[in-house]
ChimeraX commands (.cxc) that place a marker at each C-alpha (Angstrom):
marker #1 position 25.52,30.36,-22.40 radius 0.5
marker #1 position 26.79,27.19,-20.75 radius 0.5
marker #1 position 25.53,25.49,-17.61 radius 0.5
marker #1 position 28.04,24.51,-14.96 radius 0.5
marker #1 position 27.78,21.55,-12.61 radius 0.5
marker #1 position 24.60,21.58,-10.57 radius 0.5
marker #1 position 26.37,21.89,-7.24 radius 0.5
marker #1 position 27.45,25.41,-8.17 radius 0.5
marker #1 position 23.95,26.43,-9.22 radius 0.5
marker #1 position 25.30,28.72,-11.92 radius 0.5
marker #1 position 24.59,29.98,-15.37 radius 0.5
marker #1 position 27.57,31.39,-17.19 radius 0.5
marker #1 position 27.48,34.00,-19.95 radius 0.5
marker #1 position 31.08,33.64,-21.28 radius 0.5
marker #1 position 33.11,36.56,-22.58 radius 0.5
marker #1 position 34.51,36.67,-26.11 radius 0.5
marker #1 position 38.11,37.41,-25.22 radius 0.5
marker #1 position 40.62,37.47,-22.43 radius 0.5
marker #1 position 43.56,39.73,-21.60 radius 0.5
marker #1 position 46.98,38.36,-20.66 radius 0.5
marker #1 position 49.80,40.16,-18.85 radius 0.5
marker #1 position 53.58,39.75,-18.60 radius 0.5
marker #1 position 54.66,36.66,-16.72 radius 0.5
marker #1 position 56.54,38.82,-14.17 radius 0.5
marker #1 position 53.23,39.95,-12.64 radius 0.5
marker #1 position 50.72,37.60,-10.99 radius 0.5
marker #1 position 47.55,37.04,-12.98 radius 0.5
marker #1 position 45.03,38.60,-10.62 radius 0.5
marker #1 position 41.27,38.59,-10.24 radius 0.5
marker #1 position 39.79,41.31,-8.04 radius 0.5
marker #1 position 36.47,40.67,-6.29 radius 0.5
marker #1 position 34.40,43.73,-5.40 radius 0.5
marker #1 position 31.61,42.98,-2.93 radius 0.5
marker #1 position 28.29,44.64,-2.21 radius 0.5
marker #1 position 27.69,47.25,0.48 radius 0.5
marker #1 position 25.88,50.28,-0.91 radius 0.5
marker #1 position 27.68,53.55,-0.21 radius 0.5
marker #1 position 30.50,51.64,1.48 radius 0.5
marker #1 position 31.31,50.26,-1.96 radius 0.5
marker #1 position 32.79,53.64,-2.90 radius 0.5
marker #1 position 35.84,52.39,-1.03 radius 0.5
marker #1 position 36.37,50.02,-3.99 radius 0.5
marker #1 position 37.54,53.02,-5.99 radius 0.5
marker #1 position 40.34,53.65,-3.53 radius 0.5
marker #1 position 41.32,49.99,-3.44 radius 0.5
marker #1 position 41.50,49.86,-7.22 radius 0.5
marker #1 position 43.80,52.89,-7.18 radius 0.5
marker #1 position 46.06,51.17,-4.65 radius 0.5
marker #1 position 46.20,48.05,-6.81 radius 0.5
marker #1 position 47.02,50.17,-9.83 radius 0.5
marker #1 position 49.96,51.71,-7.98 radius 0.5
marker #1 position 51.42,48.28,-7.28 radius 0.5
marker #1 position 52.96,45.64,-9.53 radius 0.5
marker #1 position 49.70,43.67,-9.43 radius 0.5
marker #1 position 48.12,43.38,-12.86 radius 0.5
marker #1 position 44.36,42.95,-12.83 radius 0.5
marker #1 position 43.28,40.31,-15.32 radius 0.5
marker #1 position 39.60,40.32,-14.36 radius 0.5
marker #1 position 37.15,42.08,-12.07 radius 0.5
marker #1 position 34.24,40.19,-10.50 radius 0.5
marker #1 position 31.56,42.44,-9.04 radius 0.5
marker #1 position 28.21,42.14,-7.31 radius 0.5
marker #1 position 25.72,44.87,-6.41 radius 0.5
marker #1 position 27.66,48.10,-5.73 radius 0.5
marker #1 position 30.79,46.15,-6.61 radius 0.5
marker #1 position 29.34,45.56,-10.06 radius 0.5
marker #1 position 28.87,49.29,-10.60 radius 0.5
marker #1 position 32.36,50.27,-9.40 radius 0.5
marker #1 position 33.83,47.24,-11.15 radius 0.5
marker #1 position 32.28,48.35,-14.42 radius 0.5
marker #1 position 33.64,51.88,-14.00 radius 0.5
marker #1 position 37.16,50.61,-13.31 radius 0.5
marker #1 position 37.01,47.99,-16.06 radius 0.5
marker #1 position 36.20,50.74,-18.57 radius 0.5
marker #1 position 38.56,53.40,-17.20 radius 0.5
marker #1 position 41.69,51.93,-15.62 radius 0.5
marker #1 position 42.54,55.39,-14.22 radius 0.5
marker #1 position 40.94,55.02,-10.78 radius 0.5
marker #1 position 41.30,58.76,-10.09 radius 0.5
marker #1 position 39.21,59.52,-13.16 radius 0.5
marker #1 position 36.54,57.01,-12.14 radius 0.5
marker #1 position 36.47,58.42,-8.59 radius 0.5
marker #1 position 36.13,61.98,-9.86 radius 0.5
marker #1 position 33.19,60.95,-12.03 radius 0.5
marker #1 position 31.47,59.29,-9.07 radius 0.5
marker #1 position 32.05,62.28,-6.78 radius 0.5
marker #1 position 30.72,64.65,-9.44 radius 0.5
marker #1 position 27.49,62.66,-9.62 radius 0.5
marker #1 position 27.12,62.32,-5.85 radius 0.5
marker #1 position 27.67,66.05,-5.33 radius 0.5
marker #1 position 25.24,67.04,-8.06 radius 0.5
marker #1 position 21.91,68.66,-7.15 radius 0.5
marker #1 position 20.11,65.98,-9.16 radius 0.5
marker #1 position 21.56,63.13,-7.07 radius 0.5
marker #1 position 20.96,65.00,-3.82 radius 0.5
marker #1 position 17.34,65.43,-4.78 radius 0.5
marker #1 position 17.02,61.76,-5.70 radius 0.5
marker #1 position 18.49,60.75,-2.36 radius 0.5
marker #1 position 16.06,62.97,-0.48 radius 0.5
marker #1 position 13.15,61.53,-2.44 radius 0.5
marker #1 position 14.35,57.98,-1.77 radius 0.5
marker #1 position 15.15,58.42,1.92 radius 0.5
marker #1 position 12.74,61.19,2.88 radius 0.5
marker #1 position 15.60,63.26,4.31 radius 0.5
marker #1 position 19.38,63.40,4.38 radius 0.5
marker #1 position 20.99,60.40,6.08 radius 0.5
marker #1 position 21.64,61.06,9.80 radius 0.5
marker #1 position 25.11,60.66,11.22 radius 0.5
marker #1 position 24.06,59.67,14.74 radius 0.5
marker #1 position 21.97,56.64,13.90 radius 0.5
marker #1 position 23.06,53.07,13.37 radius 0.5
marker #1 position 21.62,50.87,10.66 radius 0.5
marker #1 position 21.11,47.14,10.46 radius 0.5
marker #1 position 22.72,45.27,7.56 radius 0.5
marker #1 position 21.18,43.41,4.65 radius 0.5
marker #1 position 18.52,44.20,2.11 radius 0.5
marker #1 position 16.04,45.48,4.71 radius 0.5
marker #1 position 18.63,47.69,6.38 radius 0.5
marker #1 position 17.22,50.89,4.95 radius 0.5
marker #1 position 13.59,50.01,5.69 radius 0.5
marker #1 position 13.32,52.24,8.74 radius 0.5
marker #1 position 14.32,55.20,6.55 radius 0.5
marker #1 position 11.26,54.67,4.39 radius 0.5
marker #1 position 8.91,55.03,7.36 radius 0.5
marker #1 position 9.41,58.76,7.28 radius 0.5
marker #1 position 7.68,59.32,3.98 radius 0.5
marker #1 position 5.71,56.21,3.08 radius 0.5
marker #1 position 2.67,55.27,5.17 radius 0.5
marker #1 position 2.28,51.70,6.39 radius 0.5
marker #1 position -0.81,51.26,4.26 radius 0.5
marker #1 position 0.96,52.30,1.09 radius 0.5
marker #1 position 3.90,50.01,1.76 radius 0.5
marker #1 position 1.65,47.05,2.46 radius 0.5
marker #1 position -0.48,47.66,-0.63 radius 0.5
marker #1 position 2.51,48.02,-2.91 radius 0.5
marker #1 position 4.34,45.03,-1.47 radius 0.5
marker #1 position 1.45,42.67,-2.19 radius 0.5
marker #1 position 0.46,44.07,-5.58 radius 0.5
marker #1 position 3.74,45.05,-7.26 radius 0.5
marker #1 position 7.20,43.57,-7.74 radius 0.5
marker #1 position 9.02,46.28,-5.81 radius 0.5
marker #1 position 8.53,49.09,-3.31 radius 0.5
marker #1 position 10.40,51.61,-5.46 radius 0.5
marker #1 position 10.69,52.33,-9.16 radius 0.5
marker #1 position 13.98,51.72,-10.92 radius 0.5
marker #1 position 14.39,55.30,-12.14 radius 0.5
marker #1 position 16.90,56.53,-9.50 radius 0.5
marker #1 position 19.02,53.45,-10.02 radius 0.5
marker #1 position 18.86,53.57,-13.82 radius 0.5
marker #1 position 19.67,57.29,-14.00 radius 0.5
marker #1 position 22.75,56.88,-11.78 radius 0.5
marker #1 position 24.01,53.91,-13.80 radius 0.5
marker #1 position 23.53,55.74,-17.07 radius 0.5
marker #1 position 25.43,58.75,-15.73 radius 0.5
marker #1 position 28.44,56.63,-14.79 radius 0.5
marker #1 position 28.59,53.89,-17.43 radius 0.5
marker #1 position 28.45,54.11,-21.24 radius 0.5
marker #1 position 26.05,52.06,-23.33 radius 0.5
marker #1 position 28.44,49.27,-24.35 radius 0.5
marker #1 position 28.66,45.50,-24.23 radius 0.5
marker #1 position 30.32,43.92,-21.19 radius 0.5
marker #1 position 32.89,42.31,-23.48 radius 0.5
marker #1 position 34.07,45.75,-24.64 radius 0.5
marker #1 position 35.56,46.79,-21.30 radius 0.5
marker #1 position 39.33,47.22,-21.16 radius 0.5
marker #1 position 39.62,44.81,-18.22 radius 0.5
marker #1 position 37.45,41.68,-18.53 radius 0.5
marker #1 position 34.45,41.94,-16.23 radius 0.5
marker #1 position 32.11,39.42,-14.62 radius 0.5
marker #1 position 28.85,40.65,-13.09 radius 0.5
marker #1 position 27.01,38.41,-10.66 radius 0.5
marker #1 position 23.24,38.27,-10.15 radius 0.5
marker #1 position 20.54,35.67,-9.51 radius 0.5
marker #1 position 17.80,34.46,-11.87 radius 0.5
marker #1 position 14.58,34.38,-9.88 radius 0.5
marker #1 position 12.89,32.09,-12.42 radius 0.5
marker #1 position 15.42,29.26,-12.47 radius 0.5
marker #1 position 16.90,29.84,-9.03 radius 0.5
marker #1 position 20.41,29.82,-10.51 radius 0.5
marker #1 position 23.23,32.24,-9.87 radius 0.5
marker #1 position 24.16,34.02,-13.10 radius 0.5
marker #1 position 27.55,35.32,-14.22 radius 0.5
marker #1 position 27.30,37.88,-17.02 radius 0.5
marker #1 position 30.36,38.43,-19.20 radius 0.5
marker #1 position 28.66,39.73,-22.33 radius 0.5
marker #1 position 25.45,41.58,-23.11 radius 0.5
marker #1 position 24.38,45.15,-22.28 radius 0.5
marker #1 position 26.65,46.48,-19.52 radius 0.5
marker #1 position 24.16,48.95,-18.08 radius 0.5
marker #1 position 21.44,46.33,-17.87 radius 0.5
marker #1 position 23.76,43.83,-16.20 radius 0.5
marker #1 position 24.81,46.35,-13.55 radius 0.5
marker #1 position 21.19,47.29,-12.95 radius 0.5
marker #1 position 20.30,43.62,-12.49 radius 0.5
marker #1 position 23.11,43.06,-10.00 radius 0.5
marker #1 position 22.03,46.15,-8.02 radius 0.5
marker #1 position 18.28,45.43,-8.04 radius 0.5
marker #1 position 17.72,44.75,-4.32 radius 0.5
marker #1 position 14.98,42.10,-4.07 radius 0.5
marker #1 position 11.64,43.68,-3.25 radius 0.5
marker #1 position 13.06,47.19,-3.31 radius 0.5
marker #1 position 13.93,47.76,-6.97 radius 0.5
marker #1 position 12.23,45.86,-9.79 radius 0.5
marker #1 position 14.01,42.74,-11.07 radius 0.5
marker #1 position 15.43,43.02,-14.59 radius 0.5
marker #1 position 14.23,40.91,-17.48 radius 0.5
marker #1 position 17.02,39.76,-19.78 radius 0.5
marker #1 position 16.65,37.01,-22.35 radius 0.5
marker #1 position 14.63,34.33,-20.53 radius 0.5
marker #1 position 15.73,35.38,-17.06 radius 0.5
marker #1 position 14.43,37.65,-14.29 radius 0.5
marker #1 position 17.55,39.00,-12.59 radius 0.5
marker #1 position 18.19,40.74,-9.29 radius 0.5
marker #1 position 20.86,41.34,-6.64 radius 0.5
marker #1 position 22.26,38.19,-5.03 radius 0.5
marker #1 position 24.26,40.18,-2.48 radius 0.5
marker #1 position 22.67,38.78,0.67 radius 0.5
marker #1 position 23.71,35.23,-0.22 radius 0.5
marker #1 position 26.92,36.11,-2.04 radius 0.5
marker #1 position 28.13,39.57,-1.11 radius 0.5
marker #1 position 31.75,38.68,-1.98 radius 0.5
marker #1 position 31.76,36.18,-4.91 radius 0.5
marker #1 position 35.19,34.66,-4.36 radius 0.5
marker #1 position 34.24,31.19,-5.62 radius 0.5
marker #1 position 33.40,32.66,-9.00 radius 0.5
marker #1 position 36.73,34.46,-9.03 radius 0.5
marker #1 position 38.53,31.22,-8.23 radius 0.5
marker #1 position 37.00,29.57,-11.29 radius 0.5
marker #1 position 39.23,31.70,-13.51 radius 0.5
marker #1 position 42.84,30.84,-14.28 radius 0.5
marker #1 position 44.34,33.47,-11.98 radius 0.5
marker #1 position 47.33,33.21,-9.70 radius 0.5
marker #1 position 46.04,35.70,-7.16 radius 0.5
marker #1 position 42.54,36.51,-5.89 radius 0.5
marker #1 position 42.06,39.82,-4.10 radius 0.5
marker #1 position 38.71,40.24,-2.33 radius 0.5
marker #1 position 37.46,43.61,-1.10 radius 0.5
marker #1 position 35.09,43.34,1.86 radius 0.5
marker #1 position 32.97,46.41,2.52 radius 0.5
marker #1 position 30.38,44.59,4.62 radius 0.5
marker #1 position 28.86,46.17,7.69 radius 0.5
marker #1 position 30.37,45.71,11.12 radius 0.5
marker #1 position 28.80,43.14,13.42 radius 0.5
marker #1 position 26.97,45.25,15.98 radius 0.5
marker #1 position 25.08,43.47,18.81 radius 0.5
marker #1 position 21.52,44.62,19.39 radius 0.5
marker #1 position 19.44,44.81,22.57 radius 0.5
marker #1 position 16.27,43.09,21.39 radius 0.5
marker #1 position 14.04,42.04,18.47 radius 0.5
marker #1 position 10.52,43.14,19.31 radius 0.5
marker #1 position 8.71,43.07,15.97 radius 0.5
marker #1 position 8.46,40.76,12.97 radius 0.5
marker #1 position 10.36,43.34,10.92 radius 0.5
marker #1 position 13.13,43.46,13.54 radius 0.5
marker #1 position 13.49,39.68,13.32 radius 0.5
marker #1 position 13.55,39.71,9.51 radius 0.5
marker #1 position 16.18,42.44,9.43 radius 0.5
marker #1 position 18.36,40.73,12.01 radius 0.5
marker #1 position 18.23,37.30,10.36 radius 0.5
marker #1 position 19.07,38.91,7.04 radius 0.5
marker #1 position 22.02,40.69,8.65 radius 0.5
marker #1 position 23.36,37.53,10.29 radius 0.5
marker #1 position 22.90,35.44,7.12 radius 0.5
marker #1 position 24.81,37.93,4.98 radius 0.5
marker #1 position 27.65,38.17,7.47 radius 0.5
marker #1 position 28.04,34.40,7.84 radius 0.5
marker #1 position 27.98,33.84,4.08 radius 0.5
marker #1 position 30.53,36.61,3.61 radius 0.5
marker #1 position 32.81,35.14,6.25 radius 0.5
marker #1 position 32.77,31.77,4.48 radius 0.5
marker #1 position 33.39,33.28,1.06 radius 0.5
marker #1 position 36.41,35.26,2.20 radius 0.5
marker #1 position 38.26,32.05,3.08 radius 0.5
marker #1 position 38.80,31.48,-0.64 radius 0.5
marker #1 position 40.63,34.80,-1.19 radius 0.5
marker #1 position 44.42,35.04,-1.24 radius 0.5
marker #1 position 44.36,38.69,-0.16 radius 0.5
marker #1 position 41.50,40.32,1.77 radius 0.5
marker #1 position 41.16,44.09,1.79 radius 0.5
marker #1 position 38.91,45.51,4.54 radius 0.5
marker #1 position 38.49,49.27,4.31 radius 0.5
marker #1 position 37.40,50.84,7.60 radius 0.5
marker #1 position 33.89,51.67,6.42 radius 0.5
marker #1 position 31.86,49.05,8.30 radius 0.5
marker #1 position 30.13,51.66,10.45 radius 0.5
marker #1 position 28.76,53.61,7.47 radius 0.5
marker #1 position 25.10,53.06,6.59 radius 0.5
marker #1 position 24.59,51.68,3.11 radius 0.5
marker #1 position 22.61,54.75,2.03 radius 0.5
marker #1 position 25.01,57.39,3.41 radius 0.5
marker #1 position 26.68,58.85,0.31 radius 0.5
marker #1 position 27.33,62.12,2.14 radius 0.5
marker #1 position 31.14,61.84,2.30 radius 0.5
marker #1 position 32.38,59.95,-0.74 radius 0.5
marker #1 position 35.93,61.30,-0.45 radius 0.5
marker #1 position 36.40,59.72,2.99 radius 0.5
marker #1 position 35.07,56.36,1.78 radius 0.5
marker #1 position 37.39,56.38,-1.23 radius 0.5
marker #1 position 40.33,57.36,0.97 radius 0.5
marker #1 position 39.53,54.52,3.37 radius 0.5
marker #1 position 39.73,52.13,0.43 radius 0.5
marker #1 position 43.02,53.62,-0.72 radius 0.5
marker #1 position 44.56,53.29,2.74 radius 0.5
marker #1 position 43.39,49.70,3.22 radius 0.5
marker #1 position 44.39,48.74,-0.31 radius 0.5
marker #1 position 47.91,50.08,0.04 radius 0.5
marker #1 position 48.33,48.32,3.38 radius 0.5
marker #1 position 47.08,44.97,2.08 radius 0.5
marker #1 position 49.11,45.08,-1.13 radius 0.5
marker #1 position 52.23,46.05,0.80 radius 0.5
marker #1 position 51.70,43.17,3.22 radius 0.5
marker #1 position 51.17,40.74,0.35 radius 0.5
marker #1 position 54.30,41.90,-1.47 radius 0.5
marker #1 position 56.38,41.40,1.69 radius 0.5
marker #1 position 55.11,37.87,2.37 radius 0.5
marker #1 position 54.81,36.40,-1.14 radius 0.5
marker link #1:1,2 radius 0.2
marker link #1:2,3 radius 0.2
marker link #1:3,4 radius 0.2
marker link #1:4,5 radius 0.2
marker link #1:5,6 radius 0.2
marker link #1:6,7 radius 0.2
marker link #1:7,8 radius 0.2
marker link #1:8,9 radius 0.2
marker link #1:9,10 radius 0.2
marker link #1:10,11 radius 0.2
marker link #1:11,12 radius 0.2
marker link #1:12,13 radius 0.2
marker link #1:13,14 radius 0.2
marker link #1:14,15 radius 0.2
marker link #1:15,16 radius 0.2
marker link #1:16,17 radius 0.2
marker link #1:17,18 radius 0.2
marker link #1:18,19 radius 0.2
marker link #1:19,20 radius 0.2
marker link #1:20,21 radius 0.2
marker link #1:21,22 radius 0.2
marker link #1:22,23 radius 0.2
marker link #1:23,24 radius 0.2
marker link #1:24,25 radius 0.2
marker link #1:25,26 radius 0.2
marker link #1:26,27 radius 0.2
marker link #1:27,28 radius 0.2
marker link #1:28,29 radius 0.2
marker link #1:29,30 radius 0.2
marker link #1:30,31 radius 0.2
marker link #1:31,32 radius 0.2
marker link #1:32,33 radius 0.2
marker link #1:33,34 radius 0.2
marker link #1:34,35 radius 0.2
marker link #1:35,36 radius 0.2
marker link #1:36,37 radius 0.2
marker link #1:37,38 radius 0.2
marker link #1:38,39 radius 0.2
marker link #1:39,40 radius 0.2
marker link #1:40,41 radius 0.2
marker link #1:41,42 radius 0.2
marker link #1:42,43 radius 0.2
marker link #1:43,44 radius 0.2
marker link #1:44,45 radius 0.2
marker link #1:45,46 radius 0.2
marker link #1:46,47 radius 0.2
marker link #1:47,48 radius 0.2
marker link #1:48,49 radius 0.2
marker link #1:49,50 radius 0.2
marker link #1:50,51 radius 0.2
marker link #1:51,52 radius 0.2
marker link #1:52,53 radius 0.2
marker link #1:53,54 radius 0.2
marker link #1:54,55 radius 0.2
marker link #1:55,56 radius 0.2
marker link #1:56,57 radius 0.2
marker link #1:57,58 radius 0.2
marker link #1:58,59 radius 0.2
marker link #1:59,60 radius 0.2
marker link #1:60,61 radius 0.2
marker link #1:61,62 radius 0.2
marker link #1:62,63 radius 0.2
marker link #1:63,64 radius 0.2
marker link #1:64,65 radius 0.2
marker link #1:65,66 radius 0.2
marker link #1:66,67 radius 0.2
marker link #1:67,68 radius 0.2
marker link #1:68,69 radius 0.2
marker link #1:69,70 radius 0.2
marker link #1:70,71 radius 0.2
marker link #1:71,72 radius 0.2
marker link #1:72,73 radius 0.2
marker link #1:73,74 radius 0.2
marker link #1:74,75 radius 0.2
marker link #1:75,76 radius 0.2
marker link #1:76,77 radius 0.2
marker link #1:77,78 radius 0.2
marker link #1:78,79 radius 0.2
marker link #1:79,80 radius 0.2
marker link #1:80,81 radius 0.2
marker link #1:81,82 radius 0.2
marker link #1:82,83 radius 0.2
marker link #1:83,84 radius 0.2
marker link #1:84,85 radius 0.2
marker link #1:85,86 radius 0.2
marker link #1:86,87 radius 0.2
marker link #1:87,88 radius 0.2
marker link #1:88,89 radius 0.2
marker link #1:89,90 radius 0.2
marker link #1:90,91 radius 0.2
marker link #1:91,92 radius 0.2
marker link #1:92,93 radius 0.2
marker link #1:93,94 radius 0.2
marker link #1:94,95 radius 0.2
marker link #1:95,96 radius 0.2
marker link #1:96,97 radius 0.2
marker link #1:97,98 radius 0.2
marker link #1:98,99 radius 0.2
marker link #1:99,100 radius 0.2
marker link #1:100,101 radius 0.2
marker link #1:101,102 radius 0.2
marker link #1:102,103 radius 0.2
marker link #1:103,104 radius 0.2
marker link #1:104,105 radius 0.2
marker link #1:105,106 radius 0.2
marker link #1:106,107 radius 0.2
marker link #1:107,108 radius 0.2
marker link #1:108,109 radius 0.2
marker link #1:109,110 radius 0.2
marker link #1:110,111 radius 0.2
marker link #1:111,112 radius 0.2
marker link #1:112,113 radius 0.2
marker link #1:113,114 radius 0.2
marker link #1:114,115 radius 0.2
marker link #1:115,116 radius 0.2
marker link #1:116,117 radius 0.2
marker link #1:117,118 radius 0.2
marker link #1:118,119 radius 0.2
marker link #1:119,120 radius 0.2
marker link #1:120,121 radius 0.2
marker link #1:121,122 radius 0.2
marker link #1:122,123 radius 0.2
marker link #1:123,124 radius 0.2
marker link #1:124,125 radius 0.2
marker link #1:125,126 radius 0.2
marker link #1:126,127 radius 0.2
marker link #1:127,128 radius 0.2
marker link #1:128,129 radius 0.2
marker link #1:129,130 radius 0.2
marker link #1:130,131 radius 0.2
marker link #1:131,132 radius 0.2
marker link #1:132,133 radius 0.2
marker link #1:133,134 radius 0.2
marker link #1:134,135 radius 0.2
marker link #1:135,136 radius 0.2
marker link #1:136,137 radius 0.2
marker link #1:137,138 radius 0.2
marker link #1:138,139 radius 0.2
marker link #1:139,140 radius 0.2
marker link #1:140,141 radius 0.2
marker link #1:141,142 radius 0.2
marker link #1:142,143 radius 0.2
marker link #1:143,144 radius 0.2
marker link #1:144,145 radius 0.2
marker link #1:145,146 radius 0.2
marker link #1:146,147 radius 0.2
marker link #1:147,148 radius 0.2
marker link #1:148,149 radius 0.2
marker link #1:149,150 radius 0.2
marker link #1:150,151 radius 0.2
marker link #1:151,152 radius 0.2
marker link #1:152,153 radius 0.2
marker link #1:153,154 radius 0.2
marker link #1:154,155 radius 0.2
marker link #1:155,156 radius 0.2
marker link #1:156,157 radius 0.2
marker link #1:157,158 radius 0.2
marker link #1:158,159 radius 0.2
marker link #1:159,160 radius 0.2
marker link #1:160,161 radius 0.2
marker link #1:161,162 radius 0.2
marker link #1:162,163 radius 0.2
marker link #1:163,164 radius 0.2
marker link #1:164,165 radius 0.2
marker link #1:165,166 radius 0.2
marker link #1:166,167 radius 0.2
marker link #1:167,168 radius 0.2
marker link #1:168,169 radius 0.2
marker link #1:169,170 radius 0.2
marker link #1:170,171 radius 0.2
marker link #1:171,172 radius 0.2
marker link #1:172,173 radius 0.2
marker link #1:173,174 radius 0.2
marker link #1:174,175 radius 0.2
marker link #1:175,176 radius 0.2
marker link #1:176,177 radius 0.2
marker link #1:177,178 radius 0.2
marker link #1:178,179 radius 0.2
marker link #1:179,180 radius 0.2
marker link #1:180,181 radius 0.2
marker link #1:181,182 radius 0.2
marker link #1:182,183 radius 0.2
marker link #1:183,184 radius 0.2
marker link #1:184,185 radius 0.2
marker link #1:185,186 radius 0.2
marker link #1:186,187 radius 0.2
marker link #1:187,188 radius 0.2
marker link #1:188,189 radius 0.2
marker link #1:189,190 radius 0.2
marker link #1:190,191 radius 0.2
marker link #1:191,192 radius 0.2
marker link #1:192,193 radius 0.2
marker link #1:193,194 radius 0.2
marker link #1:194,195 radius 0.2
marker link #1:195,196 radius 0.2
marker link #1:196,197 radius 0.2
marker link #1:197,198 radius 0.2
marker link #1:198,199 radius 0.2
marker link #1:199,200 radius 0.2
marker link #1:200,201 radius 0.2
marker link #1:201,202 radius 0.2
marker link #1:202,203 radius 0.2
marker link #1:203,204 radius 0.2
marker link #1:204,205 radius 0.2
marker link #1:205,206 radius 0.2
marker link #1:206,207 radius 0.2
marker link #1:207,208 radius 0.2
marker link #1:208,209 radius 0.2
marker link #1:209,210 radius 0.2
marker link #1:210,211 radius 0.2
marker link #1:211,212 radius 0.2
marker link #1:212,213 radius 0.2
marker link #1:213,214 radius 0.2
marker link #1:214,215 radius 0.2
marker link #1:215,216 radius 0.2
marker link #1:216,217 radius 0.2
marker link #1:217,218 radius 0.2
marker link #1:218,219 radius 0.2
marker link #1:219,220 radius 0.2
marker link #1:220,221 radius 0.2
marker link #1:221,222 radius 0.2
marker link #1:222,223 radius 0.2
marker link #1:223,224 radius 0.2
marker link #1:224,225 radius 0.2
marker link #1:225,226 radius 0.2
marker link #1:226,227 radius 0.2
marker link #1:227,228 radius 0.2
marker link #1:228,229 radius 0.2
marker link #1:229,230 radius 0.2
marker link #1:230,231 radius 0.2
marker link #1:231,232 radius 0.2
marker link #1:232,233 radius 0.2
marker link #1:233,234 radius 0.2
marker link #1:234,235 radius 0.2
marker link #1:235,236 radius 0.2
marker link #1:236,237 radius 0.2
marker link #1:237,238 radius 0.2
marker link #1:238,239 radius 0.2
marker link #1:239,240 radius 0.2
marker link #1:240,241 radius 0.2
marker link #1:241,242 radius 0.2
marker link #1:242,243 radius 0.2
marker link #1:243,244 radius 0.2
marker link #1:244,245 radius 0.2
marker link #1:245,246 radius 0.2
marker link #1:246,247 radius 0.2
marker link #1:247,248 radius 0.2
marker link #1:248,249 radius 0.2
marker link #1:249,250 radius 0.2
marker link #1:250,251 radius 0.2
marker link #1:251,252 radius 0.2
marker link #1:252,253 radius 0.2
marker link #1:253,254 radius 0.2
marker link #1:254,255 radius 0.2
marker link #1:255,256 radius 0.2
marker link #1:256,257 radius 0.2
marker link #1:257,258 radius 0.2
marker link #1:258,259 radius 0.2
marker link #1:259,260 radius 0.2
marker link #1:260,261 radius 0.2
marker link #1:261,262 radius 0.2
marker link #1:262,263 radius 0.2
marker link #1:263,264 radius 0.2
marker link #1:264,265 radius 0.2
marker link #1:265,266 radius 0.2
marker link #1:266,267 radius 0.2
marker link #1:267,268 radius 0.2
marker link #1:268,269 radius 0.2
marker link #1:269,270 radius 0.2
marker link #1:270,271 radius 0.2
marker link #1:271,272 radius 0.2
marker link #1:272,273 radius 0.2
marker link #1:273,274 radius 0.2
marker link #1:274,275 radius 0.2
marker link #1:275,276 radius 0.2
marker link #1:276,277 radius 0.2
marker link #1:277,278 radius 0.2
marker link #1:278,279 radius 0.2
marker link #1:279,280 radius 0.2
marker link #1:280,281 radius 0.2
marker link #1:281,282 radius 0.2
marker link #1:282,283 radius 0.2
marker link #1:283,284 radius 0.2
marker link #1:284,285 radius 0.2
marker link #1:285,286 radius 0.2
marker link #1:286,287 radius 0.2
marker link #1:287,288 radius 0.2
marker link #1:288,289 radius 0.2
marker link #1:289,290 radius 0.2
marker link #1:290,291 radius 0.2
marker link #1:291,292 radius 0.2
marker link #1:292,293 radius 0.2
marker link #1:293,294 radius 0.2
marker link #1:294,295 radius 0.2
marker link #1:295,296 radius 0.2
marker link #1:296,297 radius 0.2
marker link #1:297,298 radius 0.2
marker link #1:298,299 radius 0.2
marker link #1:299,300 radius 0.2
marker link #1:300,301 radius 0.2
marker link #1:301,302 radius 0.2
marker link #1:302,303 radius 0.2
marker link #1:303,304 radius 0.2
marker link #1:304,305 radius 0.2
marker link #1:305,306 radius 0.2
marker link #1:306,307 radius 0.2
marker link #1:307,308 radius 0.2
marker link #1:308,309 radius 0.2
marker link #1:309,310 radius 0.2
marker link #1:310,311 radius 0.2
marker link #1:311,312 radius 0.2
marker link #1:312,313 radius 0.2
marker link #1:313,314 radius 0.2
marker link #1:314,315 radius 0.2
marker link #1:315,316 radius 0.2
view
């Protein structure tokens, strides 16, 4: 593990090897951002990229982007990866887990605020205020990691990150040092879990001398990390939530949620300036927890990916 310059605030876990492609194709790094259920659109985008002449040399993923990135780095057939995800999401086991987590099926007529507290209002239905307060001040997270771990294990084999067919970089944050961490070797499942561990919601993950969790609010599209590699083309996939004005902030929780939402959006906007190609699937109105229609989310990614790649090929 090597430390980069302090202004980047990074720790780097370098990979053991690197893939090269024919010189006729641009060496490309694909950045898959966070966004919960909206991140299923990444599967469609990866299929669109696979259909083109673009050769993916590396995938950089954070949060949901880390999970989908891992799936696509292992299985370069995006259709196969999508089918595996849909099978899990349609399974009775996952449906039960979602009902336990959310208290009920996600509604279709209700908007959600963005950021790590976006789902908080869903928890009100089944967790009393007293229980939430007690757990938040006595434990590291409101929820156990079992739903997250079981889903990851169902989708990803127990291998080292360096064993993926496409080199993969998974981004998280070390709560102990305060540094951003880029994982390129080590247990793949554990790395994905760390990148998806929403602060305060799921427990942080201990690995080596670090305590890792999701960095998505600050860096939901890690383009700067992608730019650090020797690639000719950086494609960033933005599945962030739409900017929806609100009428008022009347409680402390409302203020916290709104500030979190604004912070994530502003950081994402700045990060996207470093991408050569930006893919924006039309999923911004989907709540992060709404996994009810995975096929539509994947199709939205496929449509946006094809459009963006076509535009890039015509203007390069």
